[in-house]
N, C-alpha and C positions, 0 to 999 in steps of 0.2 A: 569448518565453521563451528567453533564451540566457544563457550565462555560468555561472560556478561556483555562484552563489547559487541559480539556478533548478534546477540539478542537485541540490543539497542539499535544496531544497524538494520536488522530485519523489521523492527517496529517502525523505524523512520521510513523505510522503503514502502511499507504498507500504508502509512499515512500519506506519503507522496502519491501513491497510486490512487488512493481514494480522492485526494484533492484534484488530480488530473481528471478523474472520471466525473467529479462534480462540475468541472468546467465544460463537460459535454463531449469529451474525446471518446472515440470508440475504443473498445477493448484492445483491438489490434494496435492502435496507436499508443495506448497506455503501456502495453507490453513492450513495444519497441523502445519507447523513451526510458522505461524502467530497466530494460535489459533482462526481462524474464519471458518465459513462454506464455502463450495464450492460455494454456491450462492453469498456470500458476497465478495469473493476474487476477482471476475472479476471487480466489481465496485471499490474495493480498488486499484487494479492495474491501472485502468483507471485514477482515481484521482491521484495516485502516479506518473504516467507518465506525467500528466499535471503539477504537482508541480515540478518535476525534470526538465522539459523543461524550466520552469521559472527560475530556479537556473542556468541552463546551459547557457541560453541566456543572463543572467545579467552580 
């Protein structure tokens, strides 16, 4: 996974994880839906929250 397209896909996945978590889903369910491990999902949610806050404040 390298390149600009992969970077954008990673950001989209992070935003999706954050939105699922905002809906109240537990981490294990977010991980299952997103197709990542439980260890990765926390970092994805953190990144997604930061990205979403940039969009909301703009």
